[in-house]
C-alpha positions as CSV (number, residue, x, y, z in Angstrom):
1,X,11.0,48.1,-42.2
2,X,7.6,50.0,-43.0
3,X,4.6,49.7,-40.6
4,X,1.4,49.2,-42.7
5,X,-1.9,49.0,-41.0
6,X,-4.6,47.1,-42.6
7,X,-8.0,48.3,-41.4
8,X,-10.4,45.6,-41.6
9,X,-8.0,42.6,-42.0
10,X,-10.7,40.2,-41.1
11,X,-12.8,41.0,-44.2
12,X,-12.5,39.6,-47.5
13,X,-10.6,42.8,-48.7
14,X,-8.4,43.2,-45.7
15,X,-7.3,39.5,-45.7
16,X,-6.6,39.6,-49.3
17,X,-4.3,42.6,-48.4
18,X,-2.5,40.9,-45.6
19,X,-2.0,37.9,-47.8
20,X,-0.4,40.0,-50.6
21,X,1.6,42.4,-48.2
22,X,3.2,39.1,-46.6
23,X,5.2,38.8,-49.9
24,X,6.7,42.4,-49.9
25,X,10.0,43.1,-48.6
26,X,10.6,45.7,-45.9
27,X,7.0,45.6,-44.8
28,X,5.7,44.7,-41.4
29,X,1.8,44.2,-41.5
30,X,-0.1,45.7,-38.6
31,X,-3.6,44.5,-37.7
32,X,-6.0,45.1,-34.8
33,X,-9.1,43.5,-33.8
34,X,-12.6,45.2,-32.7
35,X,-11.3,44.3,-29.3
36,X,-8.2,46.5,-29.8
37,X,-9.5,49.3,-31.8
38,X,-13.1,50.2,-32.7
39,X,-13.0,52.2,-35.8
40,X,-16.6,53.6,-35.4
41,X,-15.5,55.1,-31.9
42,X,-13.1,58.3,-32.4
43,X,-11.2,58.0,-29.1
44,X,-10.4,54.4,-29.7
45,X,-9.0,55.0,-33.1
46,X,-6.8,58.2,-31.9
47,X,-5.6,56.0,-29.1
48,X,-4.4,53.4,-31.6
49,X,-2.6,55.5,-34.0
50,X,-0.8,57.2,-31.1
51,X,0.7,54.1,-30.1
52,X,0.8,51.9,-33.2
53,X,3.7,53.7,-34.9
54,X,2.0,53.0,-38.3
55,X,3.7,54.3,-41.6
56,X,1.0,53.5,-44.0
57,X,-2.5,52.6,-44.0
58,X,-4.7,50.4,-46.2
59,X,-8.3,51.5,-45.3
60,X,-10.6,48.2,-46.1
61,X,-12.6,48.4,-43.2
62,X,-16.3,48.9,-43.8
63,X,-19.9,47.7,-43.1
64,X,-21.1,45.9,-46.0
65,X,-24.0,43.7,-47.6
66,X,-26.1,43.3,-50.5
67,X,-29.8,45.0,-51.6
68,X,-31.6,43.4,-48.8
69,X,-29.2,44.6,-46.1
70,X,-28.8,48.0,-47.3
71,X,-32.5,48.4,-47.5
72,X,-32.9,47.1,-43.9
73,X,-30.3,49.1,-42.0
74,X,-29.9,52.2,-44.1
75,X,-28.9,54.3,-41.0
76,X,-26.3,51.6,-39.9
77,X,-24.5,51.6,-43.3
78,X,-24.4,55.4,-43.6
79,X,-23.2,56.1,-39.8
80,X,-20.9,53.1,-39.4
81,X,-19.2,53.9,-42.9
82,X,-19.0,57.6,-42.3
83,X,-17.5,56.9,-38.9
84,X,-14.9,54.6,-39.8
85,X,-13.4,56.3,-42.7
86,X,-13.4,59.9,-41.0
87,X,-12.2,58.5,-37.7
88,X,-9.3,56.5,-39.6
89,X,-8.2,59.1,-41.9
90,X,-8.2,61.9,-39.6
91,X,-6.4,59.9,-37.0
92,X,-3.9,59.0,-39.5
93,X,-3.2,62.5,-40.6
94,X,-2.9,63.5,-36.8
95,X,-0.2,60.7,-36.4
96,X,2.0,61.8,-39.3
97,X,0.9,59.1,-41.7
98,X,1.7,60.4,-45.0
99,X,0.4,57.5,-47.3
100,X,-3.1,56.0,-47.0
101,X,-5.0,53.8,-49.8
102,X,-8.8,54.1,-49.2
103,X,-11.1,51.4,-50.7
104,X,-14.4,52.2,-52.0
105,X,-17.1,50.9,-54.5
106,X,-18.6,51.3,-57.7
107,X,-22.0,52.1,-56.3
108,X,-20.5,55.8,-55.8
109,X,-21.7,56.3,-59.2
110,X,-25.2,57.5,-60.6
111,X,-27.7,54.8,-61.2
112,X,-27.9,55.6,-65.0
113,X,-24.1,56.8,-65.6
114,X,-22.7,56.3,-69.2
115,X,-21.4,52.8,-69.6
116,X,-18.4,51.9,-69.1
117,X,-18.2,54.4,-66.2
118,X,-15.4,56.8,-66.0
119,X,-14.1,58.2,-62.9
120,X,-15.5,61.7,-63.8
121,X,-19.0,60.5,-63.8
122,X,-19.1,60.9,-59.9
123,X,-21.7,63.2,-58.7
124,X,-23.3,63.7,-62.0
125,X,-26.8,62.1,-61.3
126,X,-28.8,60.2,-58.9
127,X,-27.7,57.3,-57.2
128,X,-29.3,53.7,-57.0
129,X,-31.7,53.9,-54.1
130,X,-31.3,50.7,-52.9
131,X,-27.8,51.4,-51.8
132,X,-27.7,55.0,-51.5
133,X,-26.4,55.4,-47.8
134,X,-23.6,53.3,-48.6
135,X,-22.5,55.1,-51.6
136,X,-22.9,58.4,-49.8
137,X,-20.6,57.3,-47.2
138,X,-17.9,56.0,-49.8
139,X,-18.2,59.4,-51.8
140,X,-17.5,61.1,-48.6
141,X,-14.5,59.1,-48.1
142,X,-13.1,60.0,-51.4
143,X,-13.7,63.6,-50.9
144,X,-11.9,63.3,-47.2
145,X,-8.8,61.7,-48.9
146,X,-8.9,64.3,-51.7
147,X,-9.3,67.3,-49.1
148,X,-6.6,66.0,-46.9
149,X,-4.1,65.9,-50.1
150,X,-5.2,69.4,-51.1
151,X,-5.2,71.1,-47.5
152,X,-2.3,69.1,-45.8
153,X,-0.1,67.7,-48.7
154,X,-1.0,64.1,-47.6
155,X,-0.8,61.4,-50.1
156,X,-4.2,59.8,-49.4
157,X,-5.5,57.8,-52.7
158,X,-8.6,56.1,-53.3
159,X,-9.5,53.0,-55.4
160,X,-13.1,52.1,-56.4
161,X,-13.4,48.4,-57.2
162,X,-16.2,46.8,-58.9
163,X,-18.4,43.9,-57.5
164,X,-15.7,41.7,-55.5
165,X,-15.7,38.2,-54.5
166,X,-13.5,35.6,-53.2
167,X,-12.3,33.8,-50.3
168,X,-13.6,35.3,-46.9
169,X,-16.8,36.6,-48.8
170,X,-20.1,37.2,-46.6
171,X,-22.2,34.3,-47.5
172,X,-25.1,35.3,-45.5
173,X,-28.4,34.0,-47.0
174,X,-30.2,37.3,-46.8
175,X,-27.6,40.1,-46.3
176,X,-24.5,39.1,-48.7
177,X,-23.8,40.3,-52.3
178,X,-25.4,38.5,-55.2
179,X,-22.2,36.1,-56.1
180,X,-21.6,34.6,-52.7
181,X,-25.4,34.7,-52.1
182,X,-25.8,32.4,-55.4
183,X,-23.0,30.2,-54.3
184,X,-24.8,29.4,-50.8
185,X,-28.1,29.0,-52.2
186,X,-27.2,26.6,-55.1
187,X,-25.0,24.4,-52.8
188,X,-27.8,24.2,-50.4
189,X,-30.3,23.4,-53.1
190,X,-27.9,20.7,-54.3
191,X,-27.7,19.1,-50.8
192,X,-31.3,19.1,-50.2
193,X,-32.4,18.0,-53.9
194,X,-34.4,21.2,-54.4
195,X,-36.1,21.2,-57.8
196,X,-35.7,25.0,-58.3
197,X,-34.0,28.1,-57.2
198,X,-35.7,31.5,-57.2
199,X,-33.5,34.5,-58.0
200,X,-34.4,38.0,-56.9
201,X,-35.2,40.3,-59.9
202,X,-35.6,39.7,-63.4
203,X,-32.0,38.4,-64.0
204,X,-31.3,41.1,-66.7
205,X,-29.2,43.6,-64.8
206,X,-25.5,43.4,-66.1
207,X,-22.6,43.1,-63.5
208,X,-18.8,43.2,-63.4
209,X,-16.9,41.0,-61.1
210,X,-13.4,40.9,-59.9
211,X,-11.4,38.3,-57.6
212,X,-10.3,40.0,-54.4
213,X,-6.8,39.0,-54.9
214,X,-6.6,40.7,-58.0
215,X,-7.9,43.9,-56.3
216,X,-5.1,43.4,-53.6
217,X,-2.4,43.5,-56.6
218,X,-4.2,46.8,-57.7
219,X,-3.9,48.1,-54.4
220,X,-0.2,47.1,-53.8
221,X,0.7,48.6,-57.2
222,X,-0.9,52.0,-56.7
223,X,0.3,52.5,-53.5
224,X,3.7,52.0,-54.5
225,X,3.6,54.3,-57.3
226,X,5.7,57.7,-56.7
227,X,3.5,60.6,-56.0
228,X,4.1,62.3,-59.5
229,X,2.6,59.3,-61.2
230,X,-0.6,59.2,-59.1
231,X,-1.2,62.9,-58.5
232,X,-1.3,63.8,-62.4
233,X,-3.4,66.8,-63.7
234,X,-6.0,64.0,-64.3
235,X,-6.3,62.8,-60.4
236,X,-6.1,66.3,-59.1
237,X,-9.4,67.1,-60.7
238,X,-10.8,63.5,-60.0
239,X,-8.6,61.7,-57.4
240,X,-9.8,58.2,-57.3
241,X,-9.2,55.2,-59.8
242,X,-11.6,52.6,-60.8
243,X,-10.5,49.1,-60.5
244,X,-12.4,46.4,-62.8
245,X,-12.3,43.3,-64.7
246,X,-13.2,44.9,-67.8
247,X,-16.3,43.0,-69.1
248,X,-19.7,42.1,-67.5
249,X,-22.5,39.5,-67.7
250,X,-26.2,39.4,-66.8
251,X,-27.5,38.1,-63.5
252,X,-29.1,35.2,-65.3
253,X,-25.8,34.2,-67.0
254,X,-24.1,34.6,-63.6
255,X,-26.5,32.3,-61.9
256,X,-26.2,29.5,-64.5
257,X,-22.4,29.8,-64.3
258,X,-22.6,29.2,-60.4
259,X,-25.1,26.6,-60.8
260,X,-22.6,24.7,-63.4
261,X,-19.6,25.3,-60.8
262,X,-21.6,23.8,-57.8
263,X,-23.2,21.0,-59.7
264,X,-26.8,22.1,-59.4
265,X,-29.0,20.7,-62.2
266,X,-32.5,22.0,-61.2
267,X,-34.5,24.8,-62.6
268,X,-33.4,28.2,-62.1
269,X,-36.2,30.8,-62.0
270,X,-36.5,34.5,-61.3
271,X,-38.9,36.7,-59.2
272,X,-39.6,40.2,-61.0
273,X,-41.3,41.3,-57.9
274,X,-37.8,42.0,-56.0
275,X,-35.8,44.6,-56.8
276,X,-33.2,44.6,-59.7
277,X,-31.0,47.5,-58.5
278,X,-28.8,49.3,-61.1
279,X,-29.3,48.2,-64.7
280,X,-25.5,48.2,-65.5
281,X,-22.4,49.0,-63.8
282,X,-19.4,48.5,-66.0
283,X,-16.2,50.4,-65.0
284,X,-13.9,51.9,-67.3
285,X,-10.6,51.0,-65.6
286,X,-8.3,52.4,-68.3
287,X,-6.4,54.7,-65.9
288,X,-5.2,52.0,-63.6
289,X,-4.5,49.8,-66.6
290,X,-2.2,52.4,-67.8
291,X,-0.4,52.4,-64.7
292,X,0.5,48.5,-65.3
293,X,-2.0,46.5,-63.7
294,X,-4.2,43.7,-65.2
295,X,-6.6,41.2,-63.6
296,X,-5.4,37.6,-63.7
297,X,-8.2,35.4,-62.6
298,X,-10.9,34.7,-64.9
299,X,-14.6,34.5,-63.5
300,X,-15.1,30.9,-63.9
301,X,-11.8,30.0,-62.4
302,X,-12.4,32.3,-59.5
303,X,-15.9,31.2,-58.8
304,X,-14.6,27.7,-58.7
305,X,-11.9,28.6,-56.1
306,X,-14.3,30.5,-54.1
307,X,-16.9,27.5,-53.8
308,X,-14.1,25.4,-53.1
309,X,-13.1,27.6,-50.0
310,X,-16.8,28.0,-49.2
311,X,-17.3,24.1,-48.8
312,X,-13.9,23.9,-46.8
313,X,-15.4,26.6,-44.5
314,X,-18.8,25.7,-44.4
315,X,-19.3,24.9,-40.7
316,X,-17.8,28.5,-40.1
317,X,-20.2,30.2,-42.5
318,X,-23.3,28.2,-42.1
319,X,-24.6,30.5,-39.1
320,X,-23.1,33.8,-40.8
C-alpha cells in the first residue's frame, strides 16, 4: 500500500486529486490540515514528514488569487508560495521520498510568449506584472524539482496547468480568478435583478480553461509513468509539462457563456480602466497529450456543473 500525501487537500486542485486517488488500487491517501502541518513553517513540515511515512507527494498547496489579490498582496504571494514549495520539497527529499508531483501555473511564461506556449518558452522574456510574484515562486518550484533530480536523482516532476475551475474553487468577489468571479457576479445579479454587470478590462484577452478533474487525471497519469518515459532528453532540458484544454476564448465570450448558464438576461459591459492582464495565454500541451492524456469535460458542461456546485454550497462560500 503506497501512502500518498496530497498537500493542499482542501483546495480545488487538492480535493480533485483526493477524489481521483480514491479510485486507485493500492493507494492510501494522506492529508493534513493546517492545524497538523503549517507548510509555510519549515520545522512543522520537517516534523510531519519525519512521522508520516509518506511514499509519494502531490504538491497542490499554494496561495492563489486573481489579478486584484495578486496586486494587493505581492509579498504574501511570493513569500508564502516560496516557503510552501521549498519546505515541502526539501522535507520530502530529507525523508527519502523518491516521487513528487509539483503543480504550478501557466502564469510562469512571458507576457508576450509565442502562442500556443511551449514549455521551452520559460524564462525567455518579461512576466505579466499583475501576477509576477506568484509566477516567480512557481518558476522557483520547477527549478527546485529539476535540481533535486539533477543533484540527487529524485523523481520530482512538474505540471503546469492552464486556468483551472471546478468544485471547490474560490468565489471571493474580489480575490478570485475570472471564471468563479463571473459565476458569483452573474448569480448575485440574477437574484437582485441588476440591470447590468460590469466586467474588469476590455473583454478582449483570450484565456484557456480546464476543469480541475481533467487536471487530476493528468496528474495521476504522469505520476504513474515509468521514469524513462518522463525523463526523456526533452524533459532533461525542460522538465515541466503543460496541461491545457487546447482552445481558448475571449473574456467577453466567457462572460456571455457564464451569463447564459446562470440565466442572467441583463446587460454586460466592460471597464477598460481596469487591467486586462496578459493578452493571450494558450498552452501547447502536445507533450502531455503524447503520453496519452486528453481533457474530457467541455467548457459549457464544466461551467454548468461548477455553477450547480456553487449554488449547492452558497451558504459556505457567501462570506469567503
